[in-house]
N, C-alpha and C positions, 0 to 999 in steps of 0.2 A: 463523421471518422476522419481523423488526421493520421497519414501515414508519417512516421517519425524515422524509420529507417527501412532497410529494404524487406525486413522481415517483421516490422514492429509497427502496430497501429494502436491509437488510443482513441477511445470514444468517451463523450461527456453528455451527461443528462442532468436534468433538474433534481433537485432534492431540497425540499421545502422545511424548514422548521417552524412548527406551529401553523403550518399553511399558510405562511406569509413570506418569511425570508428565504430566498433561494440560495443555498449555499453550494449547490452542484454536488455531483458525484461522479465517477469515472470506472471505466473497464478498459483492459487492454486485451488484443489479440495479438498471439506470437506464432508464426510459423517456423516450425522445427525443420531441421536439415531434410528430413524426409517427405517434407511438403504438408505434414498435417499439422494442424493447429492446437495451441491450447489457450484458452481463455483466463484471464485473471480478474477475478471479481465480477460482479453484476451491476448494472446500471438501467435506469428506465430507457426503453428503446420507442422512440417516435417511429412511424412508418418509414421515414427515411433511412434511420439508423438500423432497422431492422433488416431492410432490403440490402442496404450495404455489407452488412455483417454476413447475411446468408448469400450474397454474391460473392464474396470473398472466400467462403469456405464450402462452395459446391452445395447451397442448400442446407448448411450445417453437418454435411456428411463427412467433412474433413477435420472436424473437430473431434479430438481424442479426448479431451479432459477440460474440465472447468475447477479452478482452484480459487477458494474465497479464503483471503487471507487477513481479515480483520474480524475479530469476533463479533463486534456490534454492528458490522455491516450486513444485516441479514434481510432486508427489505424486498432484494430484487432477485433472492436466490431461487425462489420457486418458479418465479416466471421464467427465468433464464432457463431453467431445468426443463419445464415444459415446452420450450422453444428447441432445446436440445436434448432430448431425453436419452439418447444413446450414448452420450458423453459421459466419460467416468467423473464421478463427482467428488471432490475433495474440499475439504474445510477443517476449521478449528474445532475443538472440543465443544465449543458454545453452539457452534452452527448445529452440531448434532443434538444438543440439547434443546434447541429452540425447534427444530424441525426434524424430529426424529423418524418420521415417516420416509423421508428421502433415502435413496441408496447409496449412503455415504461409503466410501471405499477407502481402504488402508487406515493408518493411523493419524490422529489430527494433526494438522500441518506444523504446529508449534513443537512437535516432538519429532520431526524428520531430523535425520543426521545429515552429514554433508555427502554421503552417497545415496541420497533421496532418489525417488524414482525419475525425476525430471532432470537430475544432476548434468546431463548433457546440455542442457539449456538455460537452466537458471542457478544463480546463486541464491541462497536464502539467509536472513538474518534475523533473529528474534533478539530484542533489546534486553540486556541484563540489568537488574537491580529494581525493576519495577514488577507490580502484579500484571500478568498477562491479562488477567480479567479482573478489575476492581470491584471489591463490595459495592462502592458507589457507582451505579450504573451510568451515572453522567459523565463518568471519567473514560476517555477513549484514547488513551495515551499508546498502548502497545499494539502491535501487529507484526504479522511477518513481511518483512521488507523482502521484495523480489529485484532481483537484477538479471536482465538478458545478457548472457554472455557475449553473444556474436556483436550486439550494438552497442553495449555498456549502458544502456537505458536502466533507470531506477524506477519501478514503480511503487508507490508508498501511499499507505492509507494513514493520515493524522500523524503517524510518530515524528516524522519530518514535514513542517508545513510550509507553505510559500503564501504569503498575503498578496492578494490581488484585488484590484477595484472591480465591482461588478459591471456587466452590461457593457455599454459603449466607453464607460469610463477606463476601460482596460487599455484602449488605445491611446490615451495620452497620459495616464498615471502609471510610474514604474511599479513592477513587482517588486516584492521584498527579495532579499536574499533568503535561504533555507532558515528555519527557526525550529527549535524544539516546541513539541505542544505545550500551550501555556497552561496546561493542568498537570504537568510533570510533577509538581509537589506532592500533589494529591495520590500519583500513581506509585511513587517510590515505596518499595515494600518496607514494612514496619521493622526493620532490622539494622543492626551496626553493618556496616559496609555497603549498604545498598547504594547509596550515592557514589562512593568510589567504583562499585561495578558498573553502574551506568556511565560514568566518565569513561572508564576504560573500553567499554563496549563501543561507545561513540568515536573514539580516537582510533579505535581498531578499525571500526568501519571506514573512517576518513581516510586510513591508509590502504586498506584492502580494495576499496572501490574507487581509489584516487582517479582513474581515467574515465570516471562517469562524465558524459557530456550533456545529458538530459535527465531531469528528474520529473516524473509525471506524479503530480501531489494531488490527492483527494480534496474535493470542495474548493479548488482554486485554480491551478495553472499549470502548464508545463513550464519548467524553468530550464532555460538554455545556459550552459556554463562554459567558460573559456577553459583551457587547459589548466589543469590544478585547482580549478574553482571549486569542484566538490569537496576537496580536503579542507580548502579555506573556509569554505562557507559552513562545514559542519564543525570545524575547530571554533569558528566563530560565534557559532550558534550556543556551543557549549560554554564559551566565555560568557556569553550572555545570561545563563542559568547558573553561573557560580554561586550567586547568593542563595539561589533555592537549594543547592546541593550542600553548602556550607551550613545552612540552617538544619538540614536533615542529619548531618554529622553531629552537630551539638545535641539534636534531641535525643538521637539514639546511639551516642558513644558509650 
């Protein structure tokens, strides 16, 4: 568990592809102004991670809610709910479809408006122009991006990526700047205007969340940014997918 700000902690755990390649995954714990907690996502917790989380939250008694923000991140939902059964459980529509026996509360997260239940603590953003759940279930581009208002930290699963070397190589090899998901072209909605809608969403995000100093990215790393770095890196990431967006415009014009 890594404390990134006065009221924000990030936990990372293993996530193996085909049982071999460890791409990692993460979750975050956020303390609200009343001293109670919201957890963002779920991750596998070893004994130390579980103990640290429970110590932080008075044995879990201070956890009010758990929010699962990526429709395809479902592996650790049930285990976290068993650990914290009293916490209110929020997720996307796909979480509900995959795990219908769990006590989901409220509307699916991707449908929450600006006046959502946690608006005093978080800003949310859902990318426009892409299918939130793609028919090809290998495409995991869209998620609900979460920004903690007090610290300006962004928690994101897949939609924005940071490329980082694995294991001990992280100490010697630089991580990448923010990047768009490599499967963006497969996620763009099959309609005219989708590429422009995605680009407009990214530019708006770069502007509205411009004071972001830390980005917690699933499967990779925490990216520390200088002042203005978030805006520059999101704009640069958008420029790198210009060919993908233009190809989509020509196809669906």
